[in-house]
MARBA-3410 file (N, C-alpha, C, O; in Angstrom, 1 decimal):
130
55.1,113.3,88.1,56.1,112.6,87.4,55.4,111.7,86.3,54.4,111.1,86.6 ~ 55.9,111.7,85.1,55.3,110.9,84.0,55.6,109.5,84.2,56.6,109.1,84.9 ~ 54.9,108.6,83.6,55.1,107.2,83.7,56.5,106.8,83.2,57.1,106.0,83.9 ~ 56.9,107.4,82.1,58.3,107.1,81.6,59.3,107.5,82.6,60.3,106.7,82.8 ~ 59.2,108.6,83.2,60.1,109.1,84.2,60.2,108.2,85.4,61.2,107.9,85.9
59.0,107.7,85.8,58.9,106.8,87.0,59.6,105.4,86.6,60.3,104.8,87.5 ~ 59.4,104.9,85.4,60.0,103.7,85.0,61.5,103.9,84.9,62.3,103.0,85.4 ~ 62.0,105.0,84.4,63.4,105.3,84.3,64.0,105.3,85.7,65.1,104.8,85.9 ~ 63.4,106.0,86.6,63.8,106.1,88.0,63.9,104.8,88.6,64.8,104.4,89.4 ~ 62.8,104.0,88.4,62.8,102.6,89.0,63.9,101.8,88.4,64.5,101.0,89.2
64.2,101.9,87.1,65.3,101.1,86.5,66.7,101.6,87.1,67.5,100.8,87.4 ~ 66.8,102.9,87.3,68.0,103.4,87.9,68.2,102.9,89.3,69.3,102.6,89.7 ~ 67.2,102.9,90.1,67.2,102.4,91.5,67.6,101.0,91.5,68.4,100.5,92.4 ~ 67.1,100.2,90.6,67.4,98.8,90.5,68.8,98.6,90.2,69.5,97.7,90.7 ~ 69.3,99.4,89.2,70.7,99.3,88.8,71.7,99.6,90.0,72.7,99.0,90.2
71.3,100.7,90.8,72.1,101.0,92.0,72.1,99.9,93.0,73.1,99.7,93.6 ~ 70.9,99.3,93.2,70.8,98.2,94.1,71.7,97.0,93.7,72.4,96.4,94.6 ~ 71.7,96.7,92.4,72.6,95.7,91.9,74.0,96.0,92.1,74.8,95.1,92.5 ~ 74.4,97.3,91.9,75.8,97.7,92.0,76.2,97.5,93.5,77.3,97.1,93.8 ~ 75.3,97.9,94.4,75.6,97.8,95.8,75.8,96.3,96.2,76.7,96.0,97.0
75.0,95.4,95.6,75.2,94.0,95.8,76.5,93.5,95.3,77.1,92.6,96.0 ~ 77.0,93.9,94.2,78.3,93.5,93.7,79.4,93.9,94.7,80.2,93.1,95.0 ~ 79.3,95.1,95.2,80.4,95.6,96.1,80.2,94.8,97.4,81.2,94.6,98.1 ~ 79.0,94.5,97.8,78.9,93.7,99.1,79.5,92.3,98.9,80.2,91.9,99.8 ~ 79.3,91.7,97.8,79.9,90.4,97.5,81.4,90.5,97.5,82.1,89.6,98.0
81.9,91.5,96.9,83.4,91.7,96.8,84.0,92.3,98.0,85.2,92.5,98.0 ~ 83.2,92.6,99.1,83.8,93.2,100.3,84.5,92.3,101.2,85.0,92.7,102.2 ~ 84.4,91.0,100.9,85.0,90.0,101.8,86.3,89.4,101.1,86.3,88.9,100.0 ~ 87.4,89.6,101.9,88.7,89.3,101.4,88.8,87.8,100.9,89.4,87.5,99.9 ~ 88.2,86.9,101.6,88.3,85.5,101.2,87.6,85.2,99.9,88.1,84.4,99.1
86.5,86.0,99.6,85.9,85.8,98.3,86.7,86.4,97.2,86.8,85.8,96.1 ~ 87.4,87.5,97.4,88.3,88.0,96.4,89.4,87.1,96.1,89.8,86.8,95.0 ~ 90.0,86.5,97.2,91.1,85.5,97.0,90.6,84.3,96.2,91.3,83.8,95.4 ~ 89.4,83.9,96.6,88.8,82.7,95.9,88.6,83.0,94.4,88.9,82.1,93.6 ~ 88.1,84.2,94.1,87.9,84.5,92.7,89.2,84.6,91.9,89.3,84.1,90.8
90.2,85.1,92.6,91.6,85.1,91.9,92.0,83.7,91.6,92.5,83.4,90.5 ~ 91.8,82.8,92.5,92.2,81.4,92.2,91.4,80.8,91.1,91.9,80.1,90.2 ~ 90.0,81.0,91.2,89.1,80.4,90.2,89.3,81.0,88.8,88.9,80.4,87.8 ~ 89.9,82.2,88.7,90.2,82.7,87.4,91.2,81.9,86.7,91.3,81.8,85.5 ~ 92.1,81.3,87.5,93.2,80.5,87.0,92.8,79.1,86.5,93.2,78.6,85.5
91.9,78.5,87.3,91.5,77.1,87.0,90.4,76.7,88.0,90.2,77.4,89.0 ~ 89.6,75.7,87.7,88.6,75.2,88.6,89.2,74.6,89.8,90.3,74.0,89.8 ~ 88.5,74.7,91.0,88.9,74.1,92.2,87.7,73.4,92.9,86.6,73.8,92.7 ~ 88.0,72.4,93.7,86.9,71.8,94.6,87.0,72.6,95.9,87.9,73.3,96.2 ~ 86.0,72.3,96.8,85.9,73.0,98.1,87.2,72.8,98.9,87.8,73.7,99.4
87.6,71.5,99.0,88.7,71.2,99.9,90.0,71.8,99.4,90.8,72.3,100.2 ~ 90.2,71.9,98.1,91.4,72.5,97.5,91.4,74.0,97.8,92.4,74.6,98.2 ~ 90.2,74.6,97.6,90.1,76.1,97.9,90.4,76.3,99.4,91.1,77.3,99.8 ~ 89.8,75.5,100.3,90.1,75.6,101.7,91.5,75.6,102.1,92.1,76.4,102.9 ~ 92.2,74.6,101.5,93.7,74.4,101.7,94.5,75.7,101.3,95.3,76.2,102.1
94.2,76.1,100.1,94.9,77.3,99.5,94.6,78.6,100.3,95.4,79.5,100.4 ~ 93.4,78.7,100.8,92.9,79.9,101.4,93.2,79.9,102.9,93.2,81.0,103.6 ~ 93.4,78.7,103.5,93.7,78.6,104.9,92.4,78.8,105.8,92.5,79.3,106.9 ~ 91.3,78.4,105.2,90.0,78.5,105.9,89.3,77.1,105.8,89.7,76.3,105.1 ~ 88.3,76.9,106.6,87.6,75.6,106.7,86.8,75.4,105.4,86.4,76.3,104.7
86.6,74.1,105.0,85.7,73.8,103.9,84.3,74.3,104.1,83.7,74.7,103.1 ~ 83.8,74.4,105.3,82.5,74.9,105.6,82.4,76.4,105.2,81.5,76.9,104.7 ~ 83.5,77.1,105.6,83.6,78.6,105.2,83.6,78.8,103.7,83.0,79.6,103.2 ~ 84.4,77.9,103.1,84.5,78.0,101.6,83.1,77.7,101.0,82.7,78.4,100.1 ~ 82.4,76.7,101.5,81.1,76.4,101.0,80.1,77.6,101.1,79.3,77.9,100.2
80.2,78.3,102.2,79.3,79.5,102.4,79.6,80.6,101.4,78.7,81.2,100.9 ~ 80.9,80.8,101.2,81.3,81.8,100.3,80.9,81.4,98.8,80.4,82.2,98.1 ~ 81.1,80.1,98.5,80.7,79.6,97.2,79.2,79.7,97.0,78.7,80.0,95.9 ~ 78.4,79.5,98.0,77.0,79.7,97.9,76.6,81.1,97.5,75.8,81.3,96.6 ~ 77.3,82.1,98.1,77.0,83.5,97.8,77.5,83.8,96.3,76.8,84.5,95.6
78.6,83.3,96.0,79.1,83.5,94.6,78.2,82.8,93.5,78.1,83.3,92.4 ~ 77.7,81.6,93.9,76.8,80.9,93.0,75.5,81.7,92.8,75.0,81.9,91.7 ~ 74.9,82.2,93.9,73.7,83.0,93.9,73.9,84.2,93.0,72.9,84.7,92.4 ~ 75.1,84.7,93.0,75.4,85.9,92.2,75.8,85.5,90.7,76.1,86.4,89.9 ~ 75.8,84.2,90.4,76.1,83.7,89.1,77.6,84.0,88.7,77.9,84.1,87.6
78.4,84.1,89.7,79.8,84.4,89.5,80.7,83.2,89.4,81.7,83.2,88.8 ~ 80.2,82.0,89.9,80.9,80.8,89.8,79.9,79.7,89.3,78.7,79.8,89.5 ~ 80.4,78.7,88.6,79.6,77.6,88.1,80.1,76.3,88.6,81.3,76.0,88.5 ~ 79.2,75.5,89.3,79.6,74.2,89.8,79.6,73.2,88.7,78.7,73.2,87.8 ~ 80.6,72.3,88.7,80.7,71.2,87.7,81.0,69.9,88.5,82.0,69.8,89.1
80.1,68.9,88.4,80.3,67.7,89.1,81.3,66.9,88.4,81.2,66.6,87.1 ~ 82.4,66.4,89.1,83.4,65.5,88.5,83.6,64.4,89.5,84.3,64.4,90.5 ~ 83.0,63.3,89.1,83.0,62.1,90.0,82.3,62.4,91.3,81.1,62.8,91.3 ~ 83.0,62.2,92.4,82.4,62.5,93.7,82.5,63.9,94.1,81.9,64.3,95.1 ~ 83.2,64.7,93.4,83.5,66.1,93.8,82.8,67.1,92.9,82.6,66.8,91.7
82.6,68.3,93.4,82.1,69.4,92.6,83.2,70.4,92.5,83.8,70.8,93.5 ~ 83.6,70.7,91.3,84.6,71.7,91.1,83.9,73.0,90.6,82.8,73.0,90.0 ~ 84.4,74.1,91.0,83.9,75.4,90.7,84.8,76.2,89.8,86.0,76.2,89.9 ~ 84.1,76.8,88.8,84.9,77.6,87.9,84.3,79.0,87.8,83.1,79.2,88.1 ~ 85.0,79.9,87.4,84.5,81.3,87.2,83.5,81.4,86.1,83.8,80.8,85.0
82.5,82.2,86.2,81.6,82.4,85.1,82.1,83.7,84.4,81.9,84.8,84.9 ~ 82.8,83.5,83.3,83.5,84.6,82.6,82.5,85.6,82.1,82.8,86.8,82.1 ~ 81.3,85.2,81.7,80.3,86.2,81.3,79.9,87.2,82.4,79.9,88.4,82.2 ~ 79.6,86.6,83.6,79.3,87.5,84.7,80.5,88.3,85.1,80.3,89.5,85.4 ~ 81.7,87.7,85.1,82.9,88.5,85.5,83.1,89.7,84.6,83.4,90.8,85.0
82.9,89.5,83.3,83.0,90.5,82.3,81.9,91.6,82.5,82.2,92.8,82.4 ~ 80.7,91.2,82.8,79.6,92.1,83.0,79.9,93.0,84.2,79.7,94.2,84.2 ~ 80.4,92.4,85.3,80.7,93.1,86.5,81.9,94.1,86.3,81.9,95.2,86.7 ~ 82.8,93.6,85.5,84.0,94.5,85.2,83.5,95.7,84.4,83.9,96.8,84.7 ~ 82.6,95.6,83.5,82.0,96.7,82.7,81.3,97.7,83.7,81.5,98.9,83.6
80.5,97.1,84.5,79.7,98.0,85.5,80.6,98.7,86.4,80.4,99.9,86.6 ~ 81.6,98.1,87.0,82.5,98.7,87.9,83.3,99.8,87.2,83.5,100.9,87.7 ~ 83.8,99.4,86.0,84.6,100.4,85.2,83.7,101.6,84.9,84.2,102.8,85.0 ~ 82.5,101.4,84.5,81.6,102.6,84.2,81.4,103.4,85.4,81.4,104.7,85.3 ~ 81.2,102.8,86.5,81.0,103.6,87.8,82.2,104.4,88.1,82.1,105.6,88.5
83.4,103.8,88.0,84.6,104.4,88.5,85.3,105.3,87.5,86.3,105.9,87.8 ~ 84.8,105.4,86.3,85.3,106.2,85.2,84.7,107.6,85.3,83.5,107.7,85.4 ~ 85.5,108.7,85.2,84.9,110.0,85.3,84.1,110.3,84.1,84.3,109.7,83.0 ~ 83.0,111.1,84.2,82.2,111.5,83.1,82.9,112.6,82.3,83.6,113.4,82.8 ~ 82.7,112.5,81.0,83.3,113.6,80.2,82.5,114.8,80.3,81.3,114.8,80.9
83.0,115.9,79.8,82.2,117.2,79.9,80.9,117.1,79.1,80.0,117.8,79.5 ~ 80.9,116.3,78.1,79.7,116.1,77.3,78.7,115.3,78.0,77.5,115.5,77.9 ~ 79.1,114.3,78.8,78.2,113.4,79.5,77.6,113.9,80.7,76.5,113.6,81.1 ~ 78.3,114.8,81.4,77.9,115.3,82.8,76.6,116.0,82.8,75.7,115.7,83.6 ~ 76.3,116.9,81.8,75.0,117.6,81.9,73.8,116.6,81.7,72.8,116.8,82.4
73.9,115.7,80.8,72.8,114.7,80.6,72.6,113.8,81.8,71.5,113.5,82.2 ~ 73.7,113.5,82.5,73.6,112.6,83.7,72.9,113.4,84.8,72.0,112.9,85.4 ~ 73.3,114.7,85.0,72.7,115.5,86.0,71.2,115.8,85.8,70.4,115.8,86.7 ~ 70.9,115.9,84.5,69.5,116.2,84.1,68.6,114.9,84.4,67.5,115.0,85.0 ~ 69.2,113.7,84.1,68.4,112.5,84.4,68.3,112.3,85.9,67.3,111.6,86.3
69.2,112.8,86.7,69.1,112.6,88.1,68.2,113.7,88.7,68.0,113.7,89.9 ~ 67.7,114.7,87.9,66.9,115.7,88.3,67.6,116.8,89.1,67.0,117.5,89.9 ~ 68.9,117.0,88.7,69.7,118.0,89.4,69.9,119.2,88.4,70.4,119.0,87.3 ~ 69.5,120.4,88.9,69.6,121.5,88.0,71.0,122.1,88.1,71.7,122.0,89.1 ~ 71.5,122.6,87.0,72.8,123.2,86.9,72.8,124.6,87.4,71.9,125.4,87.1
73.8,124.9,88.2,74.0,126.2,88.7,74.8,127.0,87.7,75.7,126.5,87.1 ~ 74.5,128.3,87.5,75.3,129.1,86.6,76.8,129.2,87.2,77.0,129.3,88.4 ~ 77.7,129.1,86.3,79.1,129.1,86.7,79.4,130.5,87.2,79.0,131.5,86.6 ~ 80.2,130.6,88.3,80.6,131.9,88.9,81.7,132.4,88.0,82.6,131.7,87.6 ~ 81.6,133.7,87.8,82.7,134.3,87.0,83.9,134.5,87.9,83.9,134.8,89.0
85.1,134.2,87.3,86.3,134.4,88.0,86.9,135.8,87.7,87.9,136.2,88.3 ~ 86.2,136.5,86.8,86.6,137.8,86.4,86.0,138.8,87.5,84.8,139.0,87.5 ~ 86.9,139.4,88.3,86.4,140.3,89.4,86.7,141.7,89.1,86.8,142.5,90.0 ~ 86.9,142.0,87.8,87.2,143.4,87.5,86.0,144.4,87.6,86.2,145.6,87.7 ~ 84.8,143.9,87.5,83.8,144.9,87.5,82.5,144.4,88.0,81.5,145.2,88.0
END
């Protein structure tokens, strides 16, 4: 394998790892509900806990994960920290998920398979006359 091929494969594996991380973060219902609320406006931990029906400690744990993913931004307001959605990260994740879940066009498919090292099989003829 050439150095360029190894770098491309390494970049692809890193991208897949990141995509798996996105889905892992979004696999928890409380975090999804939290993101929906934070898209509307900033909230403090106690307000999120009240609206979600979970403890402030649980909210803090979820917010820690969302902060580490750069999906929420903390803002100190007096004695409280309010969290708001990071629209830049949200948009980036939206693009990645949309790209993953969108079907490839007939023009894109052969290039994708070639980059993945998958050879194309000849199409079987549906003509059985001879």
